[in-house]
C-alpha positions in Angstrom: -34.4 37.5 -7.4 -33.7 34.0 -6.2 -30.5 34.3 -8.3 -29.2 37.3 -6.9 -29.9 35.6 -3.5 -27.9 32.2 -4.3 -24.9 34.5 -5.7 -24.5 36.7 -2.6 -25.0 33.6 -0.7 -22.4 31.5 -2.7 -19.9 34.7 -2.2 -20.4 34.9 1.5 -19.5 31.1 1.9 -16.6 31.3 -0.5 -15.1 34.5 1.2 -15.4 32.3 4.8 -14.2 29.4 3.5 -10.7 27.9 3.2 -11.8 26.8 0.1 -11.9 29.7 -2.0 -11.0 29.3 -5.7 -10.4 33.0 -5.8 -7.2 33.1 -3.3 -6.2 29.3 -3.6 -2.7 29.7 -4.7 -2.5 32.0 -1.4 -3.9 29.4 1.0 -2.1 26.8 2.9 -3.7 23.1 2.1 -5.8 21.7 4.7 -5.4 18.3 5.4 -9.0 15.9 6.5 -8.7 13.7 9.7 -8.3 11.0 7.4 -5.5 12.1 5.9 -3.3 13.1 9.1 -4.5 9.7 10.7 -2.9 8.2 7.5 0.6 9.6 8.1 0.9 9.1 11.4 -0.7 5.5 11.3 -3.5 6.0 13.5 -7.2 6.2 13.8 -8.7 9.5 12.5 -10.5 9.8 15.9 -7.2 9.4 17.8 -6.2 12.9 15.2 -9.5 14.5 16.8 -8.2 14.0 20.3 -5.2 15.2 19.9 -6.7 18.3 18.5 -9.1 18.4 21.7 -6.1 18.1 23.7 -4.1 20.9 22.0 -1.3 18.9 20.5 -2.9 19.8 17.2 -4.7 22.9 15.7 -7.5 22.4 13.7 -9.8 24.4 11.6 -13.4 24.2 11.6 -15.3 24.1 8.1 -18.8 25.9 7.8 -19.9 22.4 8.3 -18.3 21.8 11.8 -15.9 19.3 10.1 -12.0 19.4 11.3 -9.4 20.6 8.7 -5.6 20.6 9.9 -2.8 22.6 8.4 -0.2 20.5 6.2 2.6 22.3 7.2 1.6 22.1 11.2 0.9 18.3 10.6 4.4 17.8 8.7 6.3 19.8 11.5 4.4 17.6 13.9 5.6 14.4 12.4 8.9 15.6 11.8 9.3 16.4 15.5 8.3 12.9 17.0 9.7 10.9 14.2 13.1 10.5 15.4 11.3 10.0 18.9 9.1 7.1 17.6 12.5 5.6 16.1 14.5 5.8 19.1 11.9 5.3 21.9 9.4 3.5 20.0 6.7 6.0 21.5 4.2 8.3 19.8 2.3 11.6 20.9 0.0 9.8 23.6 2.8 7.9 25.0 3.3 8.4 28.7 6.9 8.6 30.0 
């Protein structure tokens, strides 16, 4: 019986998780705060602040960790790259 319960639990976790091996080809890649921070050259805590401020959408894992959609991160990066190069300002800058 413990085997049956562990299998049910495993299937439940995989069905709720964004890391399901059954449908991984259909799902978008998710990035950790450290990976996003490396792309923007900021601290991972800054990325978390952006998510809390609504500048970046985060998805929570079952363990409560934040993950970010790669397409959204790349779109944001592209949108601010011209602004940074022309104004030397980032997301947190004030005008």
